[in-house]
C-alpha positions as CSV (number, residue, x, y, z in Angstrom):
1,M,-36.2,-18.0,-16.9
2,R,-40.0,-17.9,-17.1
3,G,-40.3,-21.4,-15.7
4,H,-37.5,-22.8,-17.9
5,S,-34.1,-24.1,-16.8
6,A,-31.2,-21.9,-17.9
7,Y,-27.5,-22.2,-17.2
8,L,-24.3,-20.6,-18.2
9,V,-22.4,-23.2,-20.1
10,G,-19.1,-24.0,-21.8
11,G,-15.9,-21.9,-21.9
12,C,-17.3,-19.1,-19.7
13,V,-18.0,-21.5,-16.8
14,R,-14.5,-23.0,-17.3
15,D,-12.9,-19.6,-17.2
16,L,-14.9,-18.4,-14.2
17,L,-13.7,-21.5,-12.3
18,L,-10.1,-20.8,-13.3
19,G,-10.5,-17.2,-12.0
20,K,-10.3,-15.7,-15.5
21,E,-12.6,-13.2,-17.1
22,P,-14.7,-14.9,-19.9
23,A,-14.5,-13.4,-23.3
24,D,-18.2,-14.1,-23.8
25,Y,-21.1,-15.9,-22.2
26,D,-23.2,-18.8,-23.5
27,V,-26.5,-20.0,-22.1
28,A,-28.1,-23.4,-22.4
29,T,-31.9,-23.6,-21.7
30,S,-34.9,-25.8,-21.8
31,A,-36.8,-23.0,-23.7
32,T,-37.2,-23.6,-27.4
33,P,-35.9,-21.2,-29.9
34,D,-39.4,-19.8,-30.6
35,Q,-39.8,-19.2,-26.9
36,V,-36.5,-17.5,-26.5
37,Q,-37.4,-15.1,-29.4
38,Q,-40.7,-14.3,-27.7
39,Y,-39.1,-13.6,-24.3
40,F,-36.4,-11.1,-25.6
41,E,-36.9,-8.0,-27.8
42,Q,-33.7,-8.1,-29.8
43,T,-32.9,-11.6,-31.1
44,Y,-31.2,-13.0,-34.1
45,P,-31.8,-16.6,-35.3
46,V,-28.1,-17.2,-36.3
47,G,-28.5,-21.0,-35.8
48,A,-32.2,-21.5,-35.2
49,Q,-32.1,-24.8,-37.0
50,F,-29.7,-26.0,-34.4
51,G,-31.5,-24.4,-31.5
52,V,-29.2,-21.4,-31.3
53,I,-30.5,-17.8,-30.9
54,L,-28.3,-14.7,-30.4
55,V,-29.8,-12.3,-27.8
56,E,-28.8,-8.7,-27.6
57,I,-28.5,-7.5,-24.0
58,G,-27.6,-3.8,-24.7
59,N,-24.6,-1.8,-25.9
60,K,-24.2,-4.3,-28.8
61,D,-23.4,-7.1,-26.3
62,F,-24.7,-10.5,-27.2
63,I,-25.3,-13.8,-25.5
64,E,-25.7,-17.0,-27.4
65,V,-28.7,-19.0,-26.1
66,A,-29.0,-22.6,-27.1
67,T,-31.8,-25.0,-26.4
68,F,-31.0,-28.3,-24.7
69,R,-30.6,-30.9,-27.4
70,S,-29.2,-34.2,-28.3
71,D,-27.7,-34.6,-31.8
72,V,-28.4,-37.6,-34.0
73,S,-25.4,-37.8,-36.4
74,Y,-22.9,-35.6,-38.2
75,S,-22.6,-36.7,-41.9
76,D,-20.7,-33.6,-42.9
77,G,-18.3,-33.8,-40.0
78,R,-19.5,-30.5,-38.6
79,H,-23.3,-30.0,-38.4
80,P,-25.8,-32.4,-36.9
81,D,-28.1,-34.2,-39.4
82,A,-31.0,-33.7,-37.0
83,V,-31.6,-32.0,-33.7
84,R,-33.7,-33.4,-31.0
85,Y,-34.7,-31.0,-28.2
86,T,-34.6,-32.3,-24.7
87,E,-35.6,-31.0,-21.3
88,S,-32.4,-32.5,-19.8
89,A,-29.3,-30.4,-19.2
90,K,-27.5,-33.7,-18.6
91,D,-28.4,-34.9,-22.1
92,D,-27.3,-31.6,-23.6
93,V,-23.7,-31.6,-22.3
94,Q,-23.1,-35.1,-23.7
95,R,-22.8,-33.7,-27.2
96,R,-20.2,-31.1,-26.2
97,D,-16.5,-31.4,-27.0
98,F,-14.4,-31.6,-23.8
99,T,-15.2,-32.2,-20.2
100,I,-13.7,-28.8,-19.1
101,N,-16.2,-27.2,-21.6
102,G,-19.1,-29.3,-20.5
103,L,-19.8,-27.6,-17.1
104,L,-23.0,-25.8,-16.3
105,L,-23.4,-22.9,-13.8
106,D,-26.7,-21.9,-12.2
107,P,-26.5,-18.1,-12.1
108,E,-29.1,-17.9,-9.3
109,N,-27.1,-19.8,-6.7
110,D,-23.7,-20.2,-8.3
111,Q,-24.0,-24.0,-8.2
112,V,-21.9,-25.9,-10.7
113,L,-23.6,-28.9,-12.5
114,D,-20.9,-31.4,-13.6
115,Y,-22.2,-34.4,-15.4
116,V,-18.9,-35.2,-17.2
117,G,-16.1,-34.9,-14.6
118,G,-15.0,-31.5,-15.9
119,Q,-14.1,-30.2,-12.5
120,I,-11.7,-33.1,-11.8
121,D,-10.1,-32.6,-15.2
122,L,-9.7,-28.8,-14.5
123,K,-8.0,-29.6,-11.3
124,N,-5.8,-32.2,-12.9
125,G,-5.0,-30.2,-16.0
126,T,-6.5,-32.7,-18.5
127,I,-8.1,-32.2,-21.9
128,R,-10.5,-35.1,-22.2
129,A,-13.2,-35.7,-24.8
130,I,-16.7,-36.2,-23.5
131,G,-17.8,-39.8,-24.0
132,N,-16.3,-41.6,-26.9
133,P,-13.4,-39.4,-28.3
134,I,-13.6,-41.0,-31.8
135,R,-17.3,-40.1,-32.0
136,R,-16.7,-36.5,-30.7
137,F,-14.0,-35.9,-33.3
138,E,-16.0,-37.5,-36.1
139,E,-18.8,-35.1,-35.3
140,D,-16.6,-32.1,-35.9
141,K,-13.0,-32.7,-37.0
142,L,-11.9,-29.2,-36.0
143,R,-12.2,-30.4,-32.4
144,M,-8.9,-32.1,-32.9
145,L,-7.2,-28.8,-33.4
146,R,-9.2,-27.3,-30.5
147,A,-7.9,-30.1,-28.2
148,V,-4.3,-29.1,-29.1
149,R,-5.0,-25.4,-28.6
150,F,-6.6,-25.8,-25.2
151,A,-3.8,-28.1,-24.1
152,A,-1.2,-25.5,-25.1
153,R,-3.2,-22.5,-23.8
154,F,-3.8,-23.9,-20.3
155,G,-0.6,-26.0,-20.1
156,Y,-2.7,-29.2,-19.8
157,K,-2.1,-32.7,-21.0
158,I,-4.3,-34.5,-23.5
159,E,-5.9,-37.6,-22.0
160,Q,-4.5,-40.8,-23.5
161,D,-7.6,-42.1,-25.3
162,T,-8.4,-38.5,-26.6
163,F,-4.8,-38.2,-27.9
164,A,-5.0,-41.7,-29.5
165,A,-8.2,-40.7,-31.3
166,I,-6.5,-37.6,-32.7
167,E,-3.6,-39.6,-34.0
168,E,-6.1,-42.1,-35.6
169,L,-8.2,-39.4,-37.3
170,A,-5.5,-36.8,-38.0
171,T,-5.7,-37.1,-41.8
172,E,-9.4,-36.3,-41.7
173,I,-8.6,-32.7,-40.6
174,K,-8.3,-32.1,-44.3
175,Q,-12.1,-32.3,-44.5
176,V,-12.4,-29.1,-42.4
177,S,-12.6,-25.8,-44.3
178,R,-9.4,-23.9,-44.7
179,E,-10.9,-20.9,-43.0
180,R,-11.7,-22.8,-39.9
181,V,-8.3,-24.4,-39.8
182,R,-6.7,-20.9,-40.3
183,D,-8.6,-19.4,-37.4
184,E,-7.5,-22.2,-35.0
185,L,-3.9,-21.9,-36.1
186,L,-3.9,-18.1,-35.6
187,K,-5.3,-18.6,-32.1
188,M,-2.5,-21.1,-31.4
189,L,0.1,-18.6,-32.6
190,T,-1.3,-15.6,-30.7
191,E,-2.4,-17.0,-27.4
192,G,1.1,-17.0,-25.9
193,H,1.9,-20.7,-26.1
194,A,2.7,-21.2,-29.7
195,R,5.7,-23.5,-29.2
196,R,3.7,-26.0,-27.1
197,A,0.9,-25.9,-29.6
198,F,3.1,-26.7,-32.6
199,E,4.9,-29.4,-30.7
200,L,1.5,-31.0,-30.0
201,L,0.5,-30.6,-33.6
202,D,3.6,-32.5,-34.6
203,R,3.2,-35.3,-32.0
204,T,-0.5,-35.9,-33.0
205,G,0.3,-36.0,-36.7
206,L,-1.9,-32.9,-37.4
207,L,1.0,-30.7,-38.4
208,G,1.9,-32.9,-41.4
209,C,-1.6,-32.8,-42.6
210,I,-2.2,-29.0,-42.5
211,L,1.3,-27.6,-42.8
212,P,3.6,-30.3,-44.3
213,E,6.1,-27.5,-45.2
214,I,6.8,-27.0,-41.5
215,T,7.4,-30.6,-40.8
216,R,10.0,-30.6,-43.5
217,M,12.1,-28.4,-41.3
218,K,12.8,-31.3,-39.0
219,G,16.3,-32.7,-39.3
220,V,17.5,-29.9,-41.7
221,E,20.9,-29.1,-40.2
222,Q,22.2,-25.5,-39.9
223,P,25.8,-24.2,-39.7
224,P,26.6,-24.5,-36.0
225,Q,28.7,-21.4,-35.9
226,F,25.6,-19.4,-36.7
227,H,22.9,-21.7,-35.3
228,P,24.2,-23.6,-32.3
229,E,20.6,-24.4,-31.3
230,G,20.2,-27.1,-33.9
231,D,18.1,-27.8,-37.0
232,V,15.6,-25.4,-38.7
233,W,12.6,-27.0,-36.8
234,T,14.3,-26.3,-33.4
235,H,15.2,-22.8,-34.4
236,T,11.6,-22.1,-35.5
237,L,10.2,-23.5,-32.3
238,M,12.5,-21.2,-30.3
239,L,11.0,-18.2,-32.2
240,L,7.5,-19.4,-31.5
241,E,8.4,-19.7,-27.8
242,Q,9.1,-16.0,-27.8
243,L,5.7,-14.9,-29.2
244,P,3.7,-13.2,-26.4
245,A,-0.1,-13.4,-26.0
246,D,-1.9,-11.0,-28.4
247,V,1.0,-10.8,-30.8
248,S,-0.1,-9.6,-34.2
249,P,-1.0,-12.6,-36.5
250,T,1.3,-11.3,-39.2
251,L,4.4,-11.2,-36.9
252,A,3.5,-14.7,-35.6
253,L,3.2,-16.1,-39.1
254,G,6.4,-14.3,-40.0
255,A,8.1,-16.1,-37.2
256,L,6.7,-19.4,-38.3
257,L,7.5,-19.0,-42.0
258,H,10.7,-16.9,-42.1
259,D,12.9,-19.9,-42.8
260,V,10.4,-22.1,-44.7
261,G,12.6,-22.0,-47.8
262,K,15.6,-23.6,-46.0
263,P,14.6,-27.3,-46.5
264,A,14.5,-27.0,-50.3
265,T,17.8,-25.0,-50.5
266,F,19.9,-27.0,-48.0
267,R,23.4,-28.0,-49.3
268,V,26.7,-28.8,-47.8
269,A,29.4,-26.5,-49.4
270,P,33.2,-27.0,-48.8
271,D,33.2,-24.3,-46.2
272,R,29.9,-24.8,-44.4
273,I,26.2,-25.6,-44.7
274,R,24.5,-23.1,-47.0
275,F,20.9,-22.2,-47.9
276,D,21.5,-20.2,-51.1
277,G,18.3,-18.5,-52.3
278,H,16.3,-19.6,-49.2
279,V,14.6,-16.2,-48.9
280,E,13.3,-16.2,-52.5
281,V,12.2,-19.8,-52.2
282,G,10.7,-19.1,-48.8
283,E,8.6,-16.3,-50.3
284,K,7.1,-18.7,-52.8
285,V,6.4,-21.4,-50.3
286,A,4.9,-18.9,-47.8
287,A,2.7,-17.5,-50.5
288,E,1.3,-20.9,-51.2
289,I,0.6,-21.5,-47.5
290,L,-1.0,-18.2,-47.0
291,Q,-3.2,-18.6,-50.1
292,R,-4.2,-22.1,-48.9
293,L,-5.2,-20.6,-45.5
294,R,-7.2,-17.9,-47.2
295,L,-5.4,-15.0,-45.5
296,S,-6.4,-11.5,-46.6
297,N,-4.3,-9.7,-49.2
298,E,-3.1,-7.2,-46.7
299,E,-2.0,-9.8,-44.2
300,T,-0.4,-11.9,-46.9
301,A,1.6,-8.9,-48.2
302,Q,3.0,-8.2,-44.7
303,V,3.9,-11.8,-43.9
304,L,5.7,-12.1,-47.3
305,A,7.5,-8.8,-46.6
306,L,8.7,-10.2,-43.3
307,V,10.0,-13.4,-45.0
308,A,11.6,-11.4,-47.9
309,N,13.4,-8.9,-45.7
310,H,14.5,-10.9,-42.6
311,M,18.1,-11.4,-43.8
312,R,18.6,-7.7,-44.7
313,F,19.5,-6.9,-41.1
314,A,22.9,-8.5,-41.6
315,D,23.9,-5.6,-43.8
316,V,22.4,-2.6,-41.8
317,T,25.7,-1.4,-40.5
318,K,27.1,-1.2,-44.0
319,M,24.0,0.3,-45.7
320,K,24.2,3.8,-47.2
321,D,21.9,6.3,-45.4
322,S,19.5,6.3,-48.4
323,T,19.2,2.5,-48.4
324,L,18.8,2.4,-44.6
325,K,16.1,5.0,-44.6
326,K,14.2,3.3,-47.3
327,F,14.5,0.0,-45.3
328,F,12.9,1.8,-42.4
329,R,10.0,2.8,-44.6
330,L,8.7,-0.7,-44.8
331,P,5.1,-0.9,-43.6
332,K,5.0,-2.0,-39.9
333,F,8.8,-1.9,-39.6
334,D,8.5,-2.6,-35.9
335,E,7.5,-6.1,-36.9
336,H,10.5,-6.6,-39.1
337,L,12.8,-5.4,-36.2
338,E,11.1,-7.7,-33.7
339,L,11.3,-10.7,-36.0
340,H,15.0,-10.0,-36.3
341,R,15.4,-9.8,-32.5
342,M,13.7,-13.1,-32.1
343,D,15.7,-14.6,-34.9
344,C,18.9,-13.6,-33.2
345,A,17.7,-14.8,-29.8
346,A,16.9,-18.2,-31.3
347,S,20.3,-18.6,-32.8
348,N,23.7,-17.2,-31.8
349,G,22.3,-14.4,-29.6
350,N,24.2,-11.7,-31.4
351,L,22.1,-8.5,-31.2
352,T,24.6,-6.1,-32.7
353,S,22.5,-5.4,-35.8
354,Y,19.3,-5.2,-33.8
355,E,20.8,-2.6,-31.4
356,F,22.3,-0.6,-34.2
357,T,18.9,-0.5,-36.0
358,R,17.0,0.4,-32.8
359,H,19.5,3.2,-32.1
360,K,19.3,4.6,-35.6
361,L,15.5,4.6,-35.5
362,T,15.5,6.4,-32.1
363,E,17.9,9.2,-33.2
364,M,16.4,9.7,-36.6
365,P,13.3,11.9,-36.9
366,A,10.5,10.8,-39.2
367,T,11.1,13.8,-41.4
368,E,14.6,12.4,-42.2
369,I,13.3,9.0,-43.0
370,R,10.5,10.2,-45.3
371,P,11.3,13.9,-46.1
372,E,9.3,16.0,-48.4
373,P,10.7,15.5,-52.0
374,L,12.9,18.3,-53.2
375,V,11.9,17.7,-56.8
376,K,8.7,16.4,-58.3
377,G,7.6,15.4,-61.7
378,N,6.2,18.9,-62.5
379,D,9.5,20.4,-61.7
380,L,11.2,18.2,-64.3
381,I,8.5,19.1,-66.9
382,H,9.0,22.8,-66.3
383,A,12.8,22.3,-66.7
384,G,12.2,20.8,-70.1
385,Y,12.4,17.1,-69.4
386,E,10.0,14.8,-71.3
387,P,7.8,12.5,-69.1
388,G,8.8,8.9,-69.5
389,P,10.8,6.1,-67.9
390,R,13.7,8.4,-67.3
391,F,11.6,10.4,-64.8
392,K,11.8,7.5,-62.3
393,E,15.5,7.2,-62.6
394,I,16.0,11.0,-62.0
395,L,13.6,11.2,-59.1
396,E,15.2,8.2,-57.4
397,A,18.7,9.7,-57.8
398,V,17.5,13.0,-56.3
399,E,15.8,11.2,-53.4
400,D,18.9,9.1,-52.7
401,A,21.1,12.2,-52.6
402,Q,18.6,14.0,-50.4
403,L,18.4,11.0,-48.0
404,E,22.2,11.0,-47.8
405,G,22.3,14.7,-46.9
406,R,24.0,15.8,-50.2
407,L,21.0,17.9,-51.3
408,R,19.2,20.2,-48.9
409,S,17.2,22.6,-51.1
410,R,15.2,22.6,-54.4
411,D,17.8,24.7,-56.1
412,E,20.6,22.3,-55.2
413,A,18.4,19.4,-56.4
414,M,17.7,21.0,-59.7
415,Q,21.4,21.8,-60.2
416,F,22.1,18.1,-59.5
417,V,19.5,17.1,-62.1
418,T,20.9,19.3,-64.9
419,R,24.4,18.2,-64.1
420,E,23.8,14.4,-63.8
421,F,21.0,14.1,-66.3
422,P,21.6,16.7,-69.0
423,L,18.9,17.4,-71.6
């Protein structure tokens, strides 16, 4: 590039060597940020102080271009205190996180430059910090979570010294912003290897630091006639194991948190182990976790709805039509149904309620689940009813009768109103 060295670097090189399509491309170059901005028309100095320029290459596609540098120190555990530019690509890769992410690719001749042993670790399936792992993690504590995520995602092992460094520094993950922790956790939950990720989080000690409520599931026994798989932790891991890649974050969090209220409500009754009120307690605990992770209001509402409603499937075969249809109206009901399926598959395997619900949904048109109301507020006013709290009671009674097929026209509905709710 205009007399400068320039290489593809990081995850895109790793993915290309693994035969995968990279999500994005990063470039490392000897050109300074000012020079990069001179050479390209559309640039954005998103991290110019750290030598990083975003270059637009058309159709709103961007490449991150970073100047070769060697960082001095990281007092805040994320950003370098000072940046020293260098002409050496070898010096530049020494500051990167893991060997498999420290590979360079010369796009002109497809030659791989490997100064850190990344190709060997790719071949052997190893996540290894570049250089001193303690120093790498002290530079950016989030790298500890990234090590776990990469190990889970690729099915790799974490190299012994790298693993030991995570164990030693695990409590310092609390210094990382909650938003960054949330983003890594959501990637772990939605990349198709959630169980492995959470097992590694537990083994490294990171889980107890970021989600202590989940570690409390360990050793909490369940009634074997309903949960032959074992304790709440094992049950939850079995749900996580079923999460496919690209699953919605809300369903993934619902799977993780649906039984989070069980540890606090465990008791041994004369007949069996019970978790009285675990749904209500679970909602409160889940709300605290979601608030801590800074989830959006919309996502929080859906996850809490999954937690709140996951036990209702036990009663679907006994529900009145009106109750069942209102149940089906829950936003993103497909997530509720899929959580129930996974819940059953991770326990006694009884899919009776799941199959019943799926069959009902298939045979029931949307107009039956959410029909046009036969009576509205204006109809009641015209009939002489005074607006007030009674309106809601009347309209709900009419809706229930309509959903159950007892009322089919406005005339029938108004006769029902005057009979059941006389003026």
